[in-house]
C-alpha positions in Angstrom: -11.9 -27.1 -30.4 -13.8 -25.2 -27.2 -13.2 -22.4 -27.2 -16.0 -21.3 -24.3 -15.1 -18.4 -21.6 -16.8 -18.1 -18.2 -16.6 -14.3 -16.9 -16.8 -15.3 -13.1 -16.7 -11.9 -11.9 -17.0 -7.8 -12.3 -15.2 -7.9 -15.8 -15.2 -4.0 -17.9 -17.5 -5.0 -21.3 -14.1 -4.6 -23.2 -13.1 -8.2 -22.5 -15.7 -9.5 -23.5 -16.6 -7.3 -26.6 -13.2 -8.0 -27.3 -12.3 -11.7 -26.6 -15.6 -12.5 -28.7 -14.0 -10.7 -31.6 -11.4 -13.5 -31.4 -13.9 -15.7 -32.3 -14.5 -17.0 -27.6 -18.1 -17.7 -26.8 -18.1 -15.4 -23.0 -20.7 -16.5 -20.5 -20.4 -13.2 -18.9 -21.5 -14.6 -14.8 -20.1 -11.9 -12.4 -22.4 -13.2 -10.0 -21.4 -17.1 -9.9 -20.3 -18.5 -6.5 -17.5 -20.6 -6.5 -19.4 -24.4 -5.9 -21.3 -23.0 -9.1 -18.3 -22.4 -10.9 -17.0 -26.3 -9.7 -20.0 -27.5 -11.4 -19.7 -25.3 -14.5 -16.0 -25.4 -15.7 -15.8 -28.5 -17.2 -17.4 -27.3 -19.8 -15.1 -24.4 -20.4 -11.8 -23.7 -22.0 -11.2 -20.5 -20.0 -12.2 -18.0 -16.6 -11.8 -14.7 -16.1 -11.9 -13.3 -13.0 -10.4 -10.6 -10.6 -10.4 -11.6 -6.9 -13.7 -13.3 -5.8 -12.0 -16.7 -4.9 -9.0 -18.8 -5.1 -8.2 -20.5 -8.7 -6.8 -23.3 -6.4 -5.8 -27.4 -7.9 -9.4 -28.4 -7.2 -11.3 -25.6 -8.8 -8.8 -26.0 -12.0 -9.2 -29.7 -11.7 -12.9 -29.4 -12.2 -12.2 -28.0 -16.0 -10.7 -31.2 -17.8 -10.7 -28.8 -20.5 -9.5 -25.9 -19.1 -6.5 -24.1 -21.5 -6.1 -20.2 -20.0 -6.5 -18.5 -16.6 -7.5 -14.9 -17.4 -6.7 -12.9 -13.9 -8.2 -9.0 -13.9 -5.3 -7.4 -12.0 -1.3 -7.1 -11.8 -1.1 -10.3 -9.3 -1.7 -14.1 -9.7 -1.5 -14.6 -5.4 -5.1 -16.4 -6.1 -4.1 -18.8 -9.0 -2.3 -21.7 -8.0 0.5 -20.8 -11.0 2.2 -23.9 -10.9 -0.7 -26.4 -10.7 -2.3 -24.8 -13.7 1.2 -24.7 -15.5 2.0 -28.8 -14.8 -1.2 -29.0 -16.6 -0.1 -26.8 -19.4 -3.0 -24.1 -18.8 -1.9 -20.4 -19.9 -1.9 -18.1 -16.8 -2.5 -14.5 -17.9 -2.1 -11.1 -16.2 -2.8 -7.7 -16.3 -0.3 -5.1 -14.1 -0.2 -3.1 -17.6 -3.6 -2.2 -16.9 -3.4 -0.5 -13.7 0.4 0.4 -13.0 -0.7 4.1 -13.8 -3.2 4.1 -11.2 -1.1 2.5 -8.6 1.9 4.8 -8.9 -0.5 7.7 -9.0 -2.1 6.9 -6.1 1.4 5.7 -4.1 2.0 9.5 -5.2 -0.6 11.1 -3.5 -0.5 9.2 -0.3 3.3 10.4 -0.2 2.6 14.1 -0.8 -0.5 13.6 1.7 1.9 12.3 4.4 4.5 15.4 3.5 2.3 17.9 4.0 0.1 16.8 6.8 -2.6 17.0 4.5 -4.9 14.7 6.3 -4.3 16.6 9.5 -4.7 19.7 8.2 -8.0 19.1 6.5 -9.0 17.6 9.9 -7.7 20.5 11.9 -9.0 23.0 9.4 -13.0 21.6 9.8 -12.7 21.5 13.4 -12.1 25.6 13.6 -8.3 24.9 14.0 -5.7 27.3 12.0 -2.2 25.8 12.9 0.1 27.0 10.1 3.1 25.8 12.1 1.6 22.6 13.2 1.4 21.3 9.3 4.7 23.2 8.2 5.0 20.3 5.1 8.7 18.7 3.8 9.4 19.1 -0.2 9.8 16.3 -2.1 12.6 17.6 -4.2 16.3 16.2 -3.2 14.6 13.0 -1.4 16.2 9.3 -2.3 13.5 7.1 -3.0 13.8 3.1 -3.3 11.6 1.3 -5.0 11.8 -2.6 -3.9 10.5 -4.6 -6.9 11.3 -2.8 -10.7 8.5 -4.0 -12.4 5.6 -2.3 -13.5 4.1 -0.8 -10.9 7.8 0.1 -9.7 9.1 1.7 -13.4 5.8 3.7 -13.7 6.3 5.0 -10.4 9.8 5.9 -11.0 9.0 7.6 -14.6 5.8 9.4 -13.1 8.7 10.9 -10.0 11.2 12.0 -12.9 9.6 15.9 -12.8 9.7 15.6 -9.1 13.6 15.9 -8.9 13.5 13.4 -6.7 16.9 10.9 -6.3 15.0 7.3 -7.2 17.2 3.7 -6.5 15.6 0.3 -7.3 16.1 -2.9 -6.0 15.1 -6.4 -7.4 16.3 -9.7 -6.5 14.9 -11.2 -9.6 16.5 -9.2 -12.0 19.9 -7.1 -12.8 21.0 -4.7 -15.6 17.4 -2.3 -15.0 19.0 0.8 -14.4 17.6 3.5 -16.7 16.5 7.1 -17.1 14.0 7.1 -13.9 15.5 4.8 -11.3 19.3 3.7 -10.5 20.0 -0.1 -9.9 21.3 -0.8 -6.4 22.4 -3.5 -4.2 20.2 -3.6 -1.0 23.0 -2.3 1.5 22.6 0.8 -0.5 19.0 0.6 -0.3 19.3 0.4 3.3 22.0 3.3 3.4 20.4 5.9 1.6 16.4 5.8 1.3 14.2 8.4 2.8 11.4 6.8 1.0 10.7 3.4 0.6 7.8 2.3 -1.8 7.0 -1.7 -2.0 6.2 -3.5 -5.3 6.1 -7.1 -5.2 4.0 -9.6 -5.1 3.2 -12.0 -2.1 5.0 -15.2 -2.6 6.5 -17.2 -0.6 10.0 -15.4 -0.1 8.0 -11.8 0.1 5.6 -13.1 2.5 6.2 -10.9 5.4 9.4 -9.5 4.0 8.9 -6.2 6.5 9.2 -7.1 9.9 11.7 -5.5 13.3 14.7 -6.7 11.7 14.2 -5.6 8.2 13.6 -2.4 9.1 16.7 -2.1 11.7 19.3 -1.8 9.2 17.7 1.9 7.4 20.3 4.2 8.3 17.2 7.3 8.3 13.9 7.7 9.4 11.9 7.0 6.4 8.4 7.5 4.8 6.9 3.3 4.1 4.4 2.9 1.4 2.4 -0.3 0.9 0.3 -0.4 -2.6 1.5 -4.2 -3.8 0.0 -6.6 -1.0 -0.5 -5.9 2.4 0.9 -9.8 3.1 4.3 -8.9 2.9 4.7 -6.0 5.3 3.9 -7.2 9.4 1.7 -4.7 10.3 3.0 -4.8 13.9 6.9 -3.9 13.0 5.2 -0.6 11.4 3.7 0.8 14.1 6.9 -0.7 15.8 8.8 1.2 13.8 7.1 4.4 14.1 6.9 3.9 17.7 11.3 3.7 17.8 11.7 6.6 15.0 12.2 4.1 12.4 9.4 5.2 10.1 8.4 8.9 10.3 5.4 8.0 8.4 3.2 5.5 6.4 0.7 5.1 3.4 -1.0 1.8 3.4 -3.3 0.6 0.5 -3.1 -2.8 1.8 -2.8 -4.8 4.8 -2.1 -8.3 6.2 -5.8 -8.8 6.9 -8.6 -7.1 5.1 -12.1 -5.4 4.6 -14.5 -5.8 8.3 -15.4 -7.0 10.7 -12.0 -9.3 10.2 -10.0 -6.4 10.1 -11.1 -4.2 13.2 -10.9 -7.6 15.5 -6.9 -7.7 14.9 -5.2 -6.6 17.8 -3.4 -4.0 16.1 -5.8 -2.2 14.4 -7.3 0.4 16.9 -3.2 1.5 16.8 -3.1 1.5 13.6 -6.5 3.7 13.1 -5.5 6.1 15.9 -1.5 6.8 14.4 -1.6 10.2 13.0 1.5 8.9 11.3 -0.2 7.0 8.8 -2.8 7.1 6.1 -4.8 4.4 4.5 -7.0 3.2 1.7 -8.5 0.1 1.1 -7.0 -1.7 -1.5 -8.2 0.2 -4.4 -4.6 2.2 -5.4 -5.4 0.2 -8.8 -8.3 0.3 -8.7 -9.6 3.8 -11.1 -12.0 4.5 -13.2 -9.3 4.2 -16.1 -7.9 0.9 -15.0 -11.2 -0.6 -15.1 -11.8 -0.5 -18.4 -7.6 -0.6 -19.2 -7.5 -4.4 -17.6 -9.8 -5.5 -19.5 -8.1 -4.5 -22.9 -4.9 -5.9 -22.1 -6.5 -9.5 -21.2 -8.5 -9.5 -24.6 -5.1 -8.2 -26.4 -2.9 -11.4 -24.2 -5.6 -13.5 -25.4 -4.1 -13.3 -29.2 -0.9 -14.9 -27.8 -2.9 -18.0 -26.8 -3.3 -20.6 -29.5 -6.7 -23.0 -29.1 
């Protein structure tokens, strides 16, 4: 049986090392193009990738010997999982590898927003010493609602435990998950109780544009909104509308509907988002730490052991 893996993206060497110990032959071509992959994939039983291109029907069909797809990251939105599974191809990913990174990044954004750190830093650098204008709010005693209680949602709840925050969580696809870190609640309770809302959900047909004007309308209190999941689960115009009408007091966004320049700069909402003092932005980097780069590859390699070829 062919046990060759095409590494078609930049993965930490730990993946290749551990895969070879399992008996695989790994061809490491991080700069390979999609067209080259279409030509070569027939020679491989597995492909490992991050986000370079879509693993769609066309690409899957170009690999008649393909038995697994390894996604070096948490989400699987660039892989046609349904079609792959119809061809009896295993799909594995590594949400365990970057859950610490995402949770810590979200907390960093939240503390920065509560304490006006971005605004205060800019002012001091420009000769403004405004203590009263930068007086912050404490996290203790607030209610933080997590939407999606998977790997990153659970890790966020765990890391918040030392802040004396009430953590509630809603997950459409599971029940009975209350633990020492979070209380399972209905969506009705989320909109009643939340002071802070953090999304930890995959991008699917059901979740695309989940946060819109109607969604925000139901919240009883102004919320701080945090998103480090996928940009397309949020309508950015609705976030800006929420800031204007008082539904959102501040927002921390690591992901956006459209990412990378120049495309991002061409969006009708970008200038308003960029200029808003109530928003802190980062370039889809929450799960991409120096540590997670290695851990993701290690998790993928461990999951290869579960695949019998």
